[in-house]
N, C-alpha and C positions, 0 to 999 in steps of 0.2 A: 401420345408418348410425352412421359414425362422428359424431364435434362436427363436424369440420373440414368434412366433406360436407354437413350438417346446415345449418349457416351460410351456406356457400358459395350452398349450393340456395335460400337466402333473398336471397342477394345476388343471383341471375340472376334470383329472379323481379322482383324491386325492377327492373333492368336492364330488364326487357321492359316494364315500364311507359314506359319512355323510346321503345322503338319506336316510328320513325312522327313523332316530334318531335325526335330529337336532331342530325339531319343538318346540317352535315356532319361531326360531332363523333358517334364510340362511344355505342348505350347501355349505358350498365355501372350497375351495382349495386354497394353497399357497405353492411357492417353491421360494427359495432364493440361488440366484447362485451369485457365485464370479467367475473372471477370466473363463468364461466357465463351471466351477464344481459347482453342486449343491451342497450346504451344508447345507440346511435344507429344511423340507417338513411338512407341517402340514393340519389339514383339522379340521371341526367342531365338536368337542366332543358331545357325548350323551347329550340331554337334550340340546344344544346348547351353551356352555362353558365347559372348554376357546376356544375361537374364533380359527381361523386357522391361524392369523396372528402371535399371541405370541405363539402358539407352532411352527411354523417352527424358529421364532429369537431365540429361546429358544437353539433348536438343532445348530444352527448356529457359536450362542458364539460369539466372535468376529470378526468371518469371517463374519456379516452380515456389519460392518461398511464399508463402499464403494461399496456394492455390488447391484444387481435389483432382488427386488421384484416382482414376478409374481401373480397376486391375481385373481380368478375369480369372485369377485363382489367388489366393490366400498369398500376400507375401513369404516368401521363406523367411526363417530365424536364424538357420543354420551358417555356421562356416563351412562350406567347401572347399572346390576351387576358386570360389567369388564371396567376398564380406555377404552377410545376411540383407536382402533388399527392403527388409523392415528398415533396419537401420540407414540405410542410403536414403530413404523418402522419410526418417526424421531429420537426417544430415543436413537435408535439400529445403527444409523448412515446411514442409508442404502440411496444411493445415487439416486435410480432411482426407480419406481414402473410403473408396468405396468399392467394395470386392463380391463378385458374382458369388464364388462356393469358397467352402473351406477346403482346406489341404488336408486330403487325408493320410498324407508323409509320416510317421511317426515321428520323424527330426523335428517336423511343425505343427502341423493337427492342433491349431489356436493357439499357440507361441507367437506366431506372427503377429496376429491382431491382438493380444494381451501385450506386446513391445511397444506397440502403436498407440495405444490409450493408455498404459502407464507413462508415456511421454509427453502424454495431451492432446495427443490425434484422435481426431473426432471418426468415427469407423462407423461404416453402414455396411451391413451386410446384405445376400440375397437378391440380390439384381441382377434379372434374367438366370435366376440359378438354373432353372431348368435346362437351357440352350448350353449354358456353362458345362453343366452337368455332362452332359452328351457327346461336347466338343471334346470332354476330357476325360471321356470314360476308358481308353485305352491307359494311362497314366494311372488312374484310381484303380482299376483292374488289375493293374500289374500289383502296385501296393497293398491290394486287398487280399488276391486271391494267386499273386504268381505268375500270371498268366497276360499273354497281349490280348487285347479287343480284336475279334475275328468276324471280317466281311467276307463271305462267301459273293463268288459272283459265277453265275450260271447264264453265259450268252447259250440260246438254242434255238433251233424251230419249233413253231407254232406247237407241236406235238410232242416236244420235251425232250429232243433228240443234239445231241452235239457231235455228232458225225453220221457220216453214211455205214452201213454196215461196211465197208471196206475200209473206213477208218479217215474217208475226205471229210475235210471241213474248213475248207479256205474258197469263199468265206462265206459261213453263213449268215452274219449281220454285216451291215454296209460302214461305207468308211468312217459315217458321224460314229457309229457308236463305238467302231474303232477308238476314235479320238477320247470319246467319253473316257474309255478305260485306261488309256493314260493318264491322262488328267486323275484318276480314283489312283493309278500304281503313285505317281508323284505325293498324292497328300498322304502315304503310309510309310511306315518305317521298311517294310517289306513285303514281298510279294512270293507267294508260297505254292506250288505245285505240286504234284504227287510224281513217282517213277515212271508210269505210266505213261502221263502226257508228256513227259521231258523226253523219253524215248522216241513216242509218236511224234511230236511236231518239231523236236528240235529249237526249242525256244532261244529267245536272248532274254525274256522277261525285264530287257530296260526299259526307260521311258523315251518314247523318241515322238517330235513332232513338236516340242513344248519349249523350243532352244535349251540355253545350257541350263540344265536343274541338276542338283543333287541326286543320285540314282539310289533307289531304295536298294535293301539287301534281298539277293535273291535266293530262295530256300526251298530247296527240293528233298520231299521225302520220299526215301527209296531205303527198303529194310535190307534190300542186298546190296545196294551200292552195283544195282547192274544199270551202270549209266553209259553210255558211249562216249569214251575218252576222246575220239576225234570230232565229237558235236561241239555247238555253238558255245553253249555251257564252259565245258572245258576249254576251249579256246582263247575264252576271256575273263577266264575265274583270276587273272591275276590282274586286270583290269577294274571290275567291276565286283563288289563283295559277291561271293557263291558260298553257302553256310549246307550242308550236306548232313540232314539228320539220319540214321541208318541203326540197323538193330546190331546185336553184342555179335552175331555169324557174319558179319558182313567181311570178306577175304582182305586178310592183313596186306597183302600185295596191290591190291585194289586201292584201301586207303591210304597208303603210302604215295600211290600213284597221284589222286588226287590232291594232298597235303602237299604234293611240290608243285602243282600247276598253281597252288594257290589259294586253294578252296580251304575252309576252315569243316571240320569233322567234329557233328554232335552225336554222340553215341546215344541212344533212348532203347528202352526196354519192350518188347515184344511180346504180343498176347494173338495165341490163335493167326498166326502167318501176318499179322500186321503190328504196326508201330502202334505203341500207345498213345492214342493223340493227347488226351491231358497232358501224360508225361512229355511228349514234345512238345506241349505247349508252355510247360513250367517251365523246360531246357531254355526255349526261346525268350521268354521272360527274364529268364537268372542271365542271360545276356544282354537285356536294358532294352529288348523291341517293347512294344505300347500298342502299336497298330497293326494289324498283318491285313494283307489283302489274298485270298485265297483264291486261286484259277481253276479248281478241279486238279484231275478229271473224276470220275466217278465214285470210284474205291476212295479216294481222300475225301471228298464232300459228303458221302454216307456214314463215314467213320466219325467225322465232325457233329454231323447234325445228329446221328445216333448217341453221342458222349453230351449233347446240349451246349457243346462250345462254341456253335453259332450266333457272335449279339446282331448279326445286320445280313440280308440278303438282298443283292442286287443282280436281278434277271433284267437280260435284255431278249427281247424274242422276237422271233423274224417272219413274217409271211409266208412260209416256208414247211412244207409238210414231205417229214422222211421215211414214216413207217414204222411201223412195229419192229422191223430188221435194224432201223438205225442204233446207234450207242447212246444206252438214255445217259442225262443230265447227272442224273443221281445212281449210286449202287445200290445194292439190297440191303435193304434197313432189315430185315426181319420181323417189320408188324405184322400183328393179327389183329389188332382191332384198331380201330380209326382214331379213338382215345389218346392211345399212346403214339401216335404222329406228330413229331413237335408243329409246334403254332407260333405263328409271327402276325404282326399286326401291320396292314398297309400305312406307309409314310408317307408315298409318293406315286405319282404315277405320269406319263408322258412320253410325247412322241422323240422319237430321237433318230430323226432322217425316216426311212422308211420301216425302222423297228420299234419298237415299243421299250421302254424303260419303268421297271418297277421297283420300288424300293419298300424293303418290310423290315421291321426289328420284333424282337424276340420278347415274348410277353413276358 
C-alpha cells in the first residue's frame, strides 16, 4: 500500500466516526501529514460543524505549513455557516492535498479543487475512491436524487420468519446480534419502522449499550397515524427525536396529540392504501437525512424493495425454524417472474454469536 493510500485509509476511518452524527453534512475525515508523521486529525463534528479540515489544521498548528492533507471528500468552496475548507487549507500553507472523491453538491463540485490549484497547492484525486464513494453514498444520493441511502435490516429465523403466528418475536436472534444492531443504528441518521411494527413491538428504537452516543432520529411510517399514544415512542417523543410519516387522511386530533408530545409530523402521499415510499424518502431527504436504517416490518420492507429503494440489505439469520404459519420477513411483492425480483450482491458473511450476518448491496 502506498503512503497516499495508507493515510487516506486513516482519513476514511475517521470519517466513519461521524456517520449518523454529521447530517445534513457529509461525514468526512482529514489527516495532515508532515515529513511522514501525522500532525493533525479531524472528522466532521456532530451536526455537521466544524468540518474535518479545520479541526485537523488546528491540531497541526504551524506544522501544517508545507504538509500534505488527506481528505475523504473534496474540501468545500462556499461560505455557509463556516468559511470554505479549501480556503482554510490554503491559509494554513498546506503544500499538497489528496482527495478521495469529488463532491457532487452543486455548490462545490470541483470548485474546491480549482481553488486549491489556483493558489498553487498540488492536488491529487481518486485515492481509495471506491471506498469513499460507498462511505459517502448517502450524502451523494441526497444531493443527486433527493433521498437518503436506505439499509434494510431483517433479523429472521432460518426459514425467513420474523415472528410466530401469534406475533411472538423476542428473541429470535441472540445478544451479539442485538448489540450489532445497536451499533448499526448509531451509524445512521435515522431508524425507520412501519406502523405495524410500532404497534406490535412498542419499540424504543434508540441506541443502547454503547455508552453516551447521539441518538438517531426515530421515524415511523403510519398512513393513518394509528399508533398508541401511551406507548414508549409517545412517552419519549420529547426526549429523543420522533418523526411520523402519515397520509393526508390521518385524524387531525391525533396529529395534534402527537405534535403536543413533541413529534414532528410529515405528511406524505398515499396510493393503494399505503404511503408512497419514494415520496416519503424524498421528504426525509429534504429534512436533511442521508442514511436511514430500516428495521421493517414486512409491509414496509416490501414497499421499499418493490420501489427499488433499498440500497443495502443486512440479514441476521438464526438457527431456528418457525414454519409457514409464522409471519414472513417481507410482505407480498406481487412478482410473477423471477427476473422481476430485486437482486443484491453478497459483500459480507460472518458468524455473529450463534447467528449469521450477511450483507448485500444493490446491483
